[in-house]
VMD Tcl script that draws the C-alpha trace (Angstrom):
set ca {
  {-0.01 -0.01 0.00}
  {1.40 3.40 -0.93}
  {1.13 6.50 1.24}
  {1.58 10.04 0.14}
  {4.02 12.32 1.95}
  {1.16 14.58 3.03}
  {-0.69 11.67 4.57}
  {2.44 10.54 6.45}
  {3.01 14.03 7.82}
  {-0.57 14.20 8.96}
  {-0.33 10.84 10.66}
  {2.87 11.82 12.58}
  {1.47 15.19 13.56}
  {-1.78 13.72 14.78}
  {-0.04 11.08 16.91}
  {2.28 13.68 18.45}
  {-0.61 15.98 19.14}
  {-2.58 13.17 20.77}
  {0.38 12.41 23.04}
  {0.75 15.97 24.27}
  {-3.00 16.44 24.71}
  {-3.25 13.44 26.98}
  {-0.08 14.34 28.93}
  {-0.60 18.06 29.46}
  {-4.21 18.64 28.55}
  {-3.20 20.94 25.71}
  {-5.79 21.21 22.95}
  {-4.44 24.07 20.94}
  {-1.46 26.33 20.16}
  {2.03 25.58 18.89}
  {4.01 22.70 20.42}
  {7.86 22.38 20.28}
  {9.23 18.87 19.80}
  {12.97 18.14 19.30}
  {13.74 21.59 18.02}
  {10.93 21.53 15.50}
  {7.71 23.46 15.53}
  {4.75 21.26 14.69}
  {1.34 22.71 14.25}
  {-1.32 20.40 15.64}
  {-3.99 18.99 13.38}
  {-7.57 19.67 14.33}
  {-8.98 17.00 16.65}
  {-12.55 15.65 16.67}
  {-14.19 15.04 19.99}
  {-16.78 12.18 20.19}
  {-19.82 12.67 22.48}
  {-21.22 9.50 24.00}
  {-25.00 9.12 24.17}
  {-24.89 8.56 27.93}
  {-22.23 11.15 28.79}
  {-22.84 14.67 30.02}
  {-19.33 16.08 29.38}
  {-17.24 15.73 26.20}
  {-14.96 12.71 26.08}
  {-11.39 13.93 25.45}
  {-9.97 10.41 25.44}
  {-11.57 9.36 22.15}
  {-10.10 11.00 19.09}
  {-10.52 9.93 15.55}
  {-7.22 9.33 13.80}
  {-7.29 10.13 10.19}
  {-6.56 7.10 8.11}
  {-4.83 7.17 4.80}
  {-6.75 5.70 1.99}
  {-5.78 4.25 -1.26}
  {-7.19 5.52 -4.43}
  {-10.48 3.82 -5.15}
  {-11.32 3.18 -1.44}
  {-14.11 5.74 -1.54}
  {-15.78 3.90 -4.41}
  {-15.75 0.64 -2.42}
  {-17.22 2.43 0.60}
  {-20.13 3.70 -1.47}
  {-20.96 0.13 -2.43}
  {-21.30 -0.96 1.22}
  {-24.95 -1.27 2.43}
  {-25.85 1.28 5.04}
  {-27.21 -0.14 8.30}
  {-30.09 2.21 9.16}
  {-30.92 0.46 12.46}
  {-27.37 0.08 13.83}
  {-28.34 -3.50 14.64}
  {-25.68 -6.29 14.58}
  {-28.27 -8.70 13.12}
  {-28.90 -6.53 10.11}
  {-29.59 -7.39 7.27}
  {-31.47 -10.37 8.81}
  {-34.13 -7.89 9.90}
  {-36.72 -6.99 7.32}
  {-36.39 -3.42 6.17}
  {-39.52 -1.95 4.64}
  {-39.12 1.15 2.57}
  {-42.55 2.76 2.63}
  {-41.34 5.39 0.17}
  {-40.90 2.73 -2.48}
  {-43.67 3.30 -5.06}
  {-43.77 -0.45 -5.76}
  {-44.44 -1.31 -2.10}
  {-47.85 -3.03 -1.54}
  {-49.33 -3.86 1.89}
  {-50.07 -7.59 2.36}
  {-53.72 -7.68 3.45}
  {-54.10 -11.45 3.36}
  {-56.56 -13.41 1.32}
  {-59.73 -11.65 0.31}
  {-62.97 -13.65 0.32}
  {-66.00 -12.42 -1.51}
  {-68.66 -13.05 1.17}
  {-72.27 -12.11 0.72}
  {-74.57 -10.70 3.39}
  {-76.38 -14.00 3.99}
  {-73.15 -15.79 4.87}
  {-72.19 -13.07 7.31}
  {-75.59 -13.24 9.05}
  {-75.29 -17.01 9.30}
  {-71.92 -16.72 10.98}
  {-73.24 -14.13 13.44}
  {-76.23 -16.30 14.28}
  {-73.96 -19.31 14.78}
  {-71.89 -17.36 17.33}
  {-75.04 -16.22 19.10}
  {-76.39 -19.76 19.21}
  {-73.15 -20.98 20.76}
  {-73.44 -18.35 23.51}
  {-77.06 -19.35 24.12}
  {-76.12 -23.00 24.37}
  {-73.39 -22.22 26.90}
  {-75.91 -20.29 28.98}
  {-78.35 -23.21 28.72}
  {-75.63 -25.52 30.03}
  {-74.86 -23.16 32.92}
  {-78.53 -22.93 33.92}
  {-78.96 -26.68 33.63}
  {-75.95 -27.52 35.79}
  {-76.67 -24.79 38.36}
  {-80.28 -25.90 38.75}
  {-79.18 -29.49 39.28}
  {-76.50 -28.60 41.83}
  {-78.24 -25.83 43.83}
  {-81.94 -26.72 43.70}
  {-81.72 -30.51 43.47}
  {-78.49 -30.85 45.49}
  {-76.89 -32.97 42.79}
  {-79.55 -35.64 43.39}
  {-77.92 -36.61 46.69}
  {-80.47 -35.10 49.12}
  {-84.22 -34.68 49.31}
  {-86.63 -32.11 50.69}
  {-89.35 -33.14 53.12}
  {-92.20 -30.75 53.51}
  {-95.79 -29.87 54.22}
  {-97.96 -28.63 51.38}
  {-101.12 -26.63 51.89}
  {-103.57 -26.36 48.98}
  {-105.81 -23.34 48.37}
  {-108.56 -23.76 45.78}
  {-110.42 -20.90 44.17}
  {-114.21 -20.76 43.99}
  {-113.99 -20.43 40.20}
  {-113.71 -24.19 39.74}
  {-115.58 -25.39 42.84}
  {-118.80 -27.22 42.13}
  {-122.01 -26.41 44.01}
  {-121.39 -22.64 44.25}
  {-123.51 -20.04 42.54}
  {-122.01 -17.19 40.57}
  {-122.70 -14.77 43.42}
  {-121.04 -17.05 45.96}
  {-117.91 -17.43 43.86}
  {-116.92 -13.77 44.22}
  {-116.17 -11.76 47.32}
  {-117.05 -8.13 47.99}
  {-114.12 -6.98 45.82}
  {-115.20 -9.08 42.86}
  {-112.36 -11.55 43.34}
  {-112.72 -15.33 43.61}
  {-112.92 -16.79 47.09}
  {-110.12 -18.99 48.39}
  {-110.85 -22.24 50.17}
  {-108.02 -23.70 52.27}
  {-107.74 -27.47 52.46}
  {-108.14 -28.92 55.95}
  {-105.57 -31.64 55.35}
  {-101.86 -31.08 54.95}
  {-99.89 -33.06 52.39}
  {-96.59 -34.45 53.64}
  {-94.35 -34.97 50.65}
  {-90.82 -35.93 49.67}
  {-89.19 -34.09 46.74}
  {-85.94 -34.75 44.92}
  {-84.42 -34.89 41.46}
  {-81.66 -36.58 39.55}
  {-79.90 -36.76 36.20}
  {-80.50 -39.53 33.70}
  {-78.64 -40.33 30.49}
  {-80.30 -40.41 27.06}
  {-78.99 -41.22 23.62}
  {-77.90 -38.34 21.44}
  {-75.78 -37.61 18.39}
  {-74.82 -34.15 19.63}
  {-71.29 -33.16 20.57}
  {-72.55 -31.18 23.57}
  {-72.28 -33.24 26.73}
  {-75.46 -31.95 28.35}
  {-77.51 -32.90 25.29}
  {-77.21 -36.48 26.51}
  {-78.52 -35.63 30.00}
  {-81.99 -34.96 31.39}
  {-83.26 -33.90 34.81}
  {-86.03 -36.02 36.28}
  {-88.06 -34.66 39.20}
  {-89.47 -36.98 41.84}
  {-92.34 -35.77 44.05}
  {-94.33 -38.27 46.08}
  {-96.42 -38.62 49.20}
  {-94.52 -39.67 52.31}
  {-94.96 -43.27 53.42}
  {-96.58 -44.23 56.72}
  {-93.20 -45.24 58.12}
  {-91.78 -41.79 57.31}
  {-94.63 -39.96 59.08}
  {-95.26 -42.46 61.85}
  {-96.55 -40.72 64.97}
  {-96.73 -37.39 63.19}
  {-100.02 -35.51 63.64}
  {-100.16 -31.82 62.75}
  {-102.67 -29.10 62.18}
  {-106.35 -30.00 62.09}
  {-105.64 -33.75 62.28}
  {-104.61 -33.53 65.93}
  {-108.01 -32.11 66.91}
  {-109.86 -35.08 65.40}
  {-107.58 -37.80 66.69}
  {-110.52 -39.69 68.28}
  {-113.07 -38.93 65.56}
  {-112.63 -41.77 63.08}
  {-115.23 -40.41 60.66}
  {-113.53 -37.04 60.45}
  {-110.13 -38.65 60.06}
  {-111.49 -40.77 57.21}
  {-112.85 -37.64 55.56}
  {-109.51 -35.91 55.97}
  {-107.77 -38.89 54.46}
  {-110.13 -38.84 51.47}
  {-109.51 -35.12 51.05}
  {-105.79 -35.71 51.25}
  {-105.92 -38.31 48.50}
  {-107.90 -35.96 46.28}
  {-105.50 -33.08 46.88}
  {-102.47 -35.24 46.22}
  {-103.97 -36.41 42.95}
  {-104.78 -32.81 42.04}
  {-101.22 -31.62 42.65}
  {-98.89 -34.57 42.09}
  {-100.52 -35.85 38.91}
  {-100.28 -32.45 37.20}
  {-97.05 -31.39 35.57}
  {-95.51 -28.10 36.68}
  {-92.37 -28.62 34.58}
  {-91.26 -30.77 31.64}
  {-91.20 -34.44 32.60}
  {-87.57 -34.68 31.50}
  {-85.86 -31.28 31.51}
  {-83.07 -30.69 29.03}
  {-80.62 -27.82 28.91}
  {-82.67 -26.32 26.07}
  {-85.65 -26.01 28.43}
  {-83.78 -23.19 30.19}
  {-83.76 -21.04 27.05}
  {-86.45 -18.69 28.50}
  {-89.35 -19.19 26.11}
  {-90.21 -22.38 28.02}
  {-90.53 -20.45 31.30}
  {-87.72 -22.14 33.29}
  {-84.82 -20.30 34.90}
  {-82.64 -20.08 38.00}
  {-81.34 -16.83 39.54}
  {-79.29 -16.96 42.71}
  {-81.30 -18.65 45.47}
  {-84.52 -18.48 43.45}
  {-85.90 -20.42 40.52}
  {-89.02 -20.86 38.41}
  {-90.43 -23.65 36.25}
  {-93.44 -23.86 33.96}
  {-95.47 -26.23 31.82}
  {-98.58 -25.75 29.70}
  {-101.23 -27.65 27.77}
  {-102.15 -26.11 24.37}
  {-105.74 -25.19 23.67}
  {-107.32 -27.72 21.27}
  {-107.61 -25.94 17.94}
  {-109.37 -26.67 14.71}
  {-107.32 -26.85 11.54}
  {-108.32 -23.72 9.60}
  {-107.57 -23.71 5.85}
  {-105.17 -26.60 6.28}
  {-102.98 -24.70 8.73}
  {-102.88 -25.84 12.35}
  {-101.31 -24.08 15.30}
  {-98.28 -26.33 15.18}
  {-97.63 -25.36 11.56}
  {-98.16 -21.66 11.98}
  {-96.88 -20.64 15.39}
  {-93.94 -21.30 17.69}
  {-93.85 -24.46 19.71}
  {-94.23 -22.75 23.08}
  {-96.80 -20.14 22.06}
  {-100.43 -20.14 23.20}
  {-103.28 -20.07 23.43}
  {-103.31 -22.53 26.31}
  {-106.01 -24.61 27.96}
  {-103.90 -25.15 31.10}
  {-100.73 -23.53 32.42}
  {-98.92 -24.33 35.64}
  {-96.02 -22.37 37.09}
  {-93.87 -22.55 40.21}
  {-91.60 -20.07 41.97}
  {-89.37 -20.88 44.89}
  {-86.70 -19.49 47.22}
  {-84.21 -21.46 49.28}
  {-81.85 -20.24 51.96}
  {-78.36 -21.40 52.82}
  {-79.46 -23.50 55.84}
  {-81.62 -26.00 53.96}
  {-85.07 -24.40 54.08}
  {-87.23 -23.78 51.01}
  {-90.46 -21.85 50.43}
  {-92.21 -22.31 47.09}
  {-95.61 -21.74 45.52}
  {-97.31 -23.78 42.77}
  {-99.95 -22.02 40.60}
  {-102.49 -23.90 38.50}
  {-104.30 -21.91 35.76}
  {-107.07 -23.29 33.52}
  {-109.66 -21.94 31.10}
  {-113.35 -22.39 32.00}
  {-114.44 -25.92 31.18}
  {-110.97 -27.40 31.83}
  {-111.29 -27.54 35.62}
  {-109.97 -30.52 37.62}
  {-113.51 -31.91 37.95}
  {-114.61 -31.20 34.35}
  {-114.83 -33.74 31.56}
  {-112.71 -32.23 28.80}
  {-113.38 -35.01 26.31}
  {-116.66 -33.36 25.25}
  {-115.19 -29.90 24.68}
  {-115.13 -28.76 21.07}
  {-111.94 -27.50 19.53}
  {-111.44 -23.77 19.30}
  {-111.23 -22.07 15.92}
  {-108.74 -19.22 15.56}
  {-110.22 -18.32 12.16}
  {-113.72 -17.81 13.55}
  {-112.47 -15.73 16.46}
  {-110.06 -13.79 14.23}
  {-107.51 -13.90 17.04}
  {-109.77 -12.19 19.58}
  {-112.01 -13.32 22.42}
  {-109.62 -16.07 23.40}
  {-110.66 -17.61 26.73}
  {-108.65 -16.30 29.73}
  {-106.71 -18.53 32.07}
  {-108.28 -18.49 35.53}
  {-106.52 -19.53 38.73}
  {-107.73 -22.95 39.81}
  {-105.50 -23.45 42.85}
  {-102.19 -22.58 44.43}
  {-100.13 -24.72 46.78}
  {-97.82 -23.43 49.48}
  {-94.82 -25.75 49.98}
  {-92.82 -25.38 53.20}
  {-89.83 -27.70 53.12}
  {-86.56 -28.53 54.86}
  {-83.60 -30.50 53.62}
  {-83.50 -34.12 54.87}
  {-85.95 -33.46 57.73}
  {-89.54 -32.55 58.47}
  {-89.93 -28.79 58.97}
  {-91.88 -29.05 62.25}
  {-90.71 -29.27 65.84}
  {-92.30 -32.64 66.65}
  {-90.90 -34.45 63.61}
  {-88.27 -37.17 63.74}
  {-84.86 -36.27 62.36}
  {-84.47 -38.16 59.07}
  {-80.97 -37.13 58.07}
  {-77.82 -39.06 58.91}
  {-76.54 -36.13 60.94}
  {-76.74 -36.07 64.70}
  {-80.04 -34.92 66.16}
  {-80.12 -31.16 66.34}
  {-81.24 -29.35 69.47}
  {-84.79 -28.08 69.97}
  {-83.79 -24.42 69.58}
  {-82.71 -24.92 65.97}
  {-85.78 -27.02 65.21}
  {-88.07 -24.37 66.63}
  {-86.22 -21.77 64.52}
  {-87.17 -23.71 61.42}
  {-90.76 -23.73 62.60}
  {-90.78 -19.99 63.08}
  {-89.36 -19.20 59.65}
  {-91.80 -21.52 57.88}
  {-94.86 -21.37 60.12}
  {-94.40 -18.11 62.03}
  {-96.57 -14.96 61.86}
  {-98.04 -14.31 58.40}
  {-96.91 -11.62 56.00}
  {-93.68 -9.93 55.03}
  {-92.81 -6.95 57.23}
  {-94.24 -3.81 55.59}
  {-95.60 -5.75 52.63}
  {-93.64 -6.55 49.49}
  {-90.09 -5.29 49.71}
  {-90.17 -3.95 46.16}
  {-93.68 -3.89 44.61}
  {-93.36 -4.61 40.87}
  {-95.30 -2.77 38.13}
  {-98.68 -4.38 37.43}
  {-99.87 -2.42 34.40}
  {-103.00 -0.33 33.98}
  {-105.79 -0.05 36.55}
  {-107.90 -2.66 34.76}
  {-104.95 -5.05 34.70}
  {-104.03 -4.33 38.32}
  {-107.58 -5.23 39.42}
  {-106.87 -8.85 38.40}
  {-104.12 -9.30 41.00}
  {-104.36 -10.74 44.53}
  {-102.01 -9.99 47.43}
  {-101.97 -12.57 50.23}
  {-99.95 -12.92 53.43}
  {-98.84 -16.43 54.33}
  {-97.56 -18.01 57.53}
  {-93.81 -17.95 57.77}
  {-93.36 -14.23 57.10}
  {-94.20 -14.51 53.41}
  {-96.30 -12.42 51.00}
  {-97.29 -13.36 47.47}
  {-98.62 -11.25 44.60}
  {-100.17 -13.01 41.61}
  {-102.86 -12.59 38.94}
  {-105.97 -14.71 39.35}
  {-106.85 -14.06 35.70}
  {-104.48 -14.10 32.74}
  {-105.91 -12.70 29.51}
  {-104.94 -14.41 26.27}
  {-106.98 -12.02 24.17}
  {-104.62 -9.50 22.50}
  {-107.37 -6.85 22.66}
  {-107.83 -7.11 26.44}
  {-107.10 -3.95 28.43}
  {-107.22 -1.95 25.20}
  {-104.27 -3.96 23.94}
  {-101.95 -2.36 26.52}
  {-101.20 -5.50 28.55}
  {-97.57 -6.25 27.78}
  {-96.57 -8.49 30.68}
  {-97.65 -10.19 33.92}
  {-95.76 -10.71 37.16}
  {-95.80 -13.11 40.10}
  {-93.87 -12.17 43.27}
  {-92.85 -14.01 46.43}
  {-91.36 -12.19 49.45}
  {-89.93 -14.38 52.20}
  {-87.55 -13.81 55.12}
  {-85.30 -16.52 56.50}
  {-82.76 -15.91 59.22}
  {-80.91 -12.67 58.64}
  {-81.82 -12.45 54.96}
  {-84.93 -11.30 53.14}
  {-85.64 -12.41 49.57}
  {-88.05 -11.32 46.88}
  {-88.35 -13.08 43.54}
  {-90.33 -11.66 40.61}
  {-91.36 -13.87 37.72}
  {-92.16 -11.56 34.80}
  {-93.68 -13.09 31.70}
  {-94.91 -11.80 28.36}
  {-98.57 -11.38 27.42}
  {-101.15 -12.91 25.10}
  {-99.90 -16.04 23.33}
  {-96.41 -15.57 24.86}
  {-97.65 -16.14 28.41}
  {-95.33 -19.09 28.89}
  {-92.21 -17.16 27.93}
  {-90.12 -15.46 30.59}
  {-89.38 -11.78 30.27}
  {-87.10 -11.73 33.34}
  {-86.55 -13.54 36.63}
  {-85.40 -11.05 39.23}
  {-84.17 -11.69 42.76}
  {-83.70 -9.09 45.51}
  {-81.61 -9.93 48.58}
  {-81.24 -7.66 51.60}
  {-80.58 -8.13 55.29}
  {-83.94 -8.33 57.03}
  {-82.91 -5.71 59.59}
  {-82.02 -3.22 56.82}
  {-85.03 -3.84 54.57}
  {-86.81 -0.61 55.56}
  {-83.63 1.43 55.21}
  {-82.83 0.23 51.69}
  {-86.37 -0.26 50.45}
  {-86.71 0.99 46.84}
  {-88.57 4.29 46.57}
  {-89.33 4.30 42.84}
  {-93.01 3.53 43.27}
  {-92.72 0.08 41.74}
  {-91.83 1.23 38.25}
  {-88.86 -1.04 37.71}
  {-86.77 -3.26 39.99}
  {-83.59 -2.63 38.03}
  {-82.08 0.45 39.64}
}
mol new
graphics top color blue
foreach p $ca { graphics top sphere $p radius 0.5 }
foreach p [lrange $ca 0 end-1] q [lrange $ca 1 end] { graphics top cylinder $p $q radius 0.2 }
display resetview
């Protein structure tokens, strides 16, 4: 490699200057070395990115270059990122006019395909909610099929379907049907379990069903147990025989009627079927369609939804359970006139929707309601034998169960949160009753199926149960749709508040809406 004389002089001068700068801190002026005067070359100071003061220990020494070195330097690729892995990194020049963004594959989808995909996602979410409701109902209400409720049921029948009463006797001073309380008390055992069924579905719960078991208690289970009116007639065999006959009739009236699907699937918790669980409350429903004529070759099954009315019978149930094993529930039985429990429905003619033009559909009238007071694995009265495998509990706890199920009637101050009941004409079809055990119920005794009823303004109906147990007070509201959608749930709402704070935190919205 050849060096020019000028380059050599520059190299010697720069080295000498660097030596004197480091030794004496001189950065300028004329320096004498061995009798010669050498003028220092300009020095370049490098500033580090993390240094505050200039670094005087790093100087760039000019390097001599051969001819043609500059051309080779121009050919070297510039590293814009100062990264040791470059050029392995991808460098995108967005200023390049030929650059095109990779947007992936483009599918030409139509609107119908998009809607189908959206509906498929919605259906998956609905099915997951169905599964959650199904499993929660089985675990919380039915205790995974491992325990059973033992209880006392009291039946109240309305005068609407009682034989031997005139039209004037059927109504009270307020124009409402009279209620007749049964003298006998039904002692029942209730439970439920899962059963397996065949299915081709990939969803696990599609191969499962919930089966409810409700039966009368055996003589061994109630041996020595006399309660209520029966104790007063212990020596009157004729009266006891009459009570036994009445008990058999009431048990047939209640236990042989379906208040829920015989085998409940996860799909039955979709909402339109009327079944749902919310916290410590739940509701179930079942209905019998009104027999209809086939008009112009189109029957109800062909024209309407499966769970739509009109109905000849509809039965619902709402219940609340606490955390100590007590449960308070109500069963409601609605029927249209002519479909009463003592009527012969085989002679009833089918109803024609075409002739009625969708109006003047028969209303559903309350036939009876049953109050069920139950405890888990034991009889909910103080004189009952303990039927669970646990050790016998003391009398104080047993009497506490009695008080919360059979104590003074009515919720303190009435319903905790009165729900909206519609117009004045619709509100006149509701009954409010206080029950033993600190409970209050609100329910309609008449459900209109005619879309023109109440000037067509009836949009929903509600059934409420308010019950206090221990330190907690509960209110459940079963809100359903109107007309032919009576079976379908609008919402199931549960309010929970400490009983001692109920008056302090009572809603003050006038019953317009429970959702605050």
